[in-house]
BAMAR-611353 format. One line per field, with one value per residue (C-alpha): residue in one letter; x negated, y negated, z. Coordinates in nm, 4 decimals, always signed. Example, Ala and Ser with C-alpha at 12.3 -4.5 7.8 and 13.67 -1.06 7.14 Angstrom:
code: (A;S) $
u: (-1.2300;-1.3670) $
v: (+0.4500;+0.1060) $
w: (+0.7800;+0.7140) $
***
This chain:
code: (M;R;L;L;L;M;S;D;T;H;L;P;K;R;A;K;R;L;P;Q;P;L;L;D;E;V;S;R;A;D;V;V;F;H;A;G;D;W;V;D;A;D;T;L;D;L;L;E;S;R;S;R;R;L;V;A;V;Y;G;N;N;D;G;P;A;L;R;A;R;L;P;E;V;A;Y;A;D;L;G;G;L;R;F;G;V;I;H;E;T;G;P;A;Q;G;R;E;A;R;C;A;Q;R;F;P;D;L;D;V;L;V;F;G;H;S;H;I;P;W;D;T;T;A;P;T;G;L;R;L;F;N;P;G;S;P;T;D;R;R;R;Q;P;H;C;T;Y;M;T;V;K;L;T;G;G;R;I;D;E;V;D;L;H;R;L;P;R;R) $
u: (+0.7756;+0.4241;+0.2050;-0.1174;-0.3592;-0.6476;-0.8557;-1.1627;-1.1419;-1.3704;-1.3071;-1.4916;-1.7872;-1.8263;-1.6747;-1.5267;-1.1968;-1.0169;-1.1161;-0.8782;-0.7965;-0.6779;-0.4695;-0.3148;-0.2080;-0.0307;+0.2306;+0.2850;+0.3236;+0.6536;+0.4677;+0.1195;-0.0679;-0.3644;-0.5412;-0.7163;-1.0390;-0.9026;-1.1319;-0.9427;-0.5733;-0.5790;-0.5922;-0.2925;-0.1040;-0.1935;-0.0747;+0.2418;+0.3267;+0.2538;+0.3762;+0.7294;+0.6637;+0.3471;+0.2725;-0.0401;-0.2407;-0.5353;-0.8835;-1.1754;-1.3186;-0.9912;-0.9650;-0.6768;-0.4971;-0.4610;-0.3876;-0.1029;+0.0547;-0.0195;+0.0282;-0.2397;-0.0228;+0.2510;+0.5169;+0.7321;+0.9868;+0.9386;+1.0888;+1.1771;+0.8301;+0.7228;+0.4048;+0.1766;-0.1128;-0.3999;-0.7504;-0.9698;-0.9340;-1.2719;-1.5429;-1.4849;-1.5382;-1.2063;-1.0148;-0.7302;-0.6554;-0.6910;-0.4584;-0.2039;-0.1875;-0.1581;+0.0974;+0.3096;+0.6082;+0.4191;+0.3870;+0.1116;-0.1477;-0.3369;-0.6542;-0.9712;-1.2846;-1.5457;-1.5254;-1.5455;-1.2606;-1.0773;-0.7918;-0.7277;-0.4371;-0.4238;-0.3027;+0.0243;+0.0798;-0.0188;-0.1849;-0.4665;-0.5784;-0.8633;-0.8821;-1.2374;-1.3079;-1.2530;-1.5217;-1.7861;-1.9035;-2.1563;-2.3300;-2.0734;-2.1461;-1.8433;-1.5944;-1.2554;-0.8814;-0.6041;-0.2678;-0.0099;+0.3055;+0.6027;+0.8618;+1.1551;+1.0350;+0.6819;+0.3429;+0.3197;-0.0092;-0.3078;-0.5669;-0.8908;-0.9837;-1.3488;-1.4228;-1.7093;-2.0120;-2.0167) $
v: (-0.8204;-0.9533;-1.0707;-1.2697;-1.2265;-1.4634;-1.5784;-1.7784;-2.0421;-2.2789;-2.5794;-2.8016;-2.6471;-2.3275;-2.4519;-2.7730;-2.6106;-2.2793;-2.0669;-2.0981;-1.7225;-1.7419;-2.0545;-1.8782;-1.5946;-1.8396;-1.9161;-1.5424;-1.4466;-1.4226;-1.4685;-1.6061;-1.5047;-1.6996;-1.5467;-1.8610;-2.0577;-2.3182;-2.5903;-2.8695;-2.9575;-3.0399;-2.6688;-2.6048;-2.8895;-2.7467;-2.3945;-2.5232;-2.7220;-2.4368;-2.1294;-1.9984;-1.8883;-1.9259;-1.7135;-1.8497;-1.8881;-2.0915;-1.9487;-2.0145;-2.2846;-2.4780;-2.7969;-2.9650;-3.0908;-2.7380;-2.5824;-2.8291;-2.7041;-2.3313;-2.0527;-1.8136;-1.5194;-1.5302;-1.2729;-1.1985;-0.9327;-0.8530;-0.5793;-0.3713;-0.4010;-0.6052;-0.8061;-0.9882;-1.2248;-1.3096;-1.4398;-1.2316;-0.8651;-0.8062;-0.5581;-0.3093;-0.0143;+0.0668;-0.1940;+0.0356;+0.1569;-0.1909;-0.3508;-0.0682;-0.1131;-0.4921;-0.4894;-0.1740;-0.3148;-0.4039;-0.2065;-0.4283;-0.6600;-0.9110;-1.0494;-1.2362;-1.3686;-1.1164;-1.1995;-0.8201;-0.6644;-0.4005;-0.1598;+0.1102;+0.2729;+0.3359;+0.6761;+0.5021;+0.4059;+0.0388;-0.0729;-0.3271;-0.5605;-0.8100;-0.9776;-1.1059;-1.4652;-1.6272;-1.8894;-1.7404;-1.3875;-1.3842;-1.0470;-0.9078;-0.8673;-1.0802;-1.3349;-1.1628;-1.1803;-0.9168;-0.8700;-0.6252;-0.5020;-0.3927;-0.1639;-0.0007;-0.0746;+0.0525;-0.0660;+0.0383;-0.1203;-0.2868;-0.4601;-0.6171;-0.8919;-0.9813;-1.3368;-1.4258;-1.5816;-1.9596) $
w: (-0.8618;-0.9298;-0.6405;-0.6557;-0.3636;-0.2931;+0.0002;+0.0923;-0.1797;+0.0177;-0.2075;-0.2774;-0.0932;-0.2985;-0.6247;-0.7605;-0.8628;-0.8764;-1.1780;-1.4738;-1.4922;-1.1301;-1.1984;-1.4985;-1.2674;-1.0343;-1.2995;-1.3660;-0.9992;-0.8171;-0.4876;-0.4205;-0.1046;+0.0353;+0.3368;+0.4608;+0.4390;+0.2009;+0.3456;+0.1637;+0.1670;-0.2060;-0.2887;-0.0640;-0.2359;-0.5774;-0.4941;-0.3259;-0.6398;-0.8851;-0.6939;-0.6992;-0.3420;-0.1350;+0.1729;+0.3379;+0.6585;+0.7825;+0.8286;+1.0602;+0.8275;+0.8054;+1.0076;+1.1907;+0.8769;+0.7354;+1.0741;+1.1171;+0.7928;+0.8067;+1.0626;+1.1870;+1.0742;+0.8092;+0.7218;+0.4177;+0.3251;-0.0431;-0.2553;+0.0489;+0.2070;+0.5098;+0.4399;+0.6786;+0.6089;+0.8448;+0.7880;+1.0197;+1.1158;+1.2813;+1.1814;+0.8996;+1.1327;+1.2984;+1.0942;+0.9893;+1.3427;+1.4921;+1.2374;+1.2553;+1.6332;+1.6118;+1.3262;+1.3758;+1.1841;+0.8653;+0.5445;+0.3979;+0.5526;+0.3372;+0.4960;+0.4068;+0.5786;+0.4614;+0.0867;+0.0349;-0.1647;+0.0367;-0.0354;+0.2230;+0.4008;+0.7760;+0.9022;+0.9962;+0.6314;+0.6691;+0.3443;+0.3858;+0.1068;+0.0978;-0.2439;-0.1910;-0.2943;-0.6346;-0.5677;-0.3350;-0.4095;-0.1233;-0.1513;-0.3958;-0.7670;-0.8694;-0.7422;-0.7226;-0.6645;-0.6726;-0.8337;-0.7016;-0.8718;-0.6603;-0.8145;-0.6394;-0.2866;-0.3386;-0.4554;-0.8185;-0.9298;-0.7639;-0.9785;-0.8605;-1.1065;-1.1479;-1.2547;-1.4871;-1.3236;-1.3363) $
***
């Protein structure tokens, strides 16, 4: 099973549209995750229309229209693993312990907000992924997104994709 992870698209404030390499991945993914900060509902409509399955939440920059359509936390059982998605997890220091305590029944937590790619595992086994942002690199060298491959009830591959500068 192929997963596409993205967050913090901030359209149309940070870019006019999603980058084409990211859109190409949508059609290849079995499940698309978006960890919030869409800013516009058009991007949600686009991903809903192109995704086989979309698991998504709202972020701190998302207004009432998006909050009416999306939860703060979303869950999905995929390939024998329990996934959760949330926008904010707080400061980097102590993140693994904090998230493991808050989400004891999850195997994987996808989050956003910082625009900083993240892939760690808590002592409890909870895997945490932040795909960065495909449209706003902030202080990072590249805009990014992630793909994850699930095989036989486990995470088989994780790839951080760097997008060319616009």
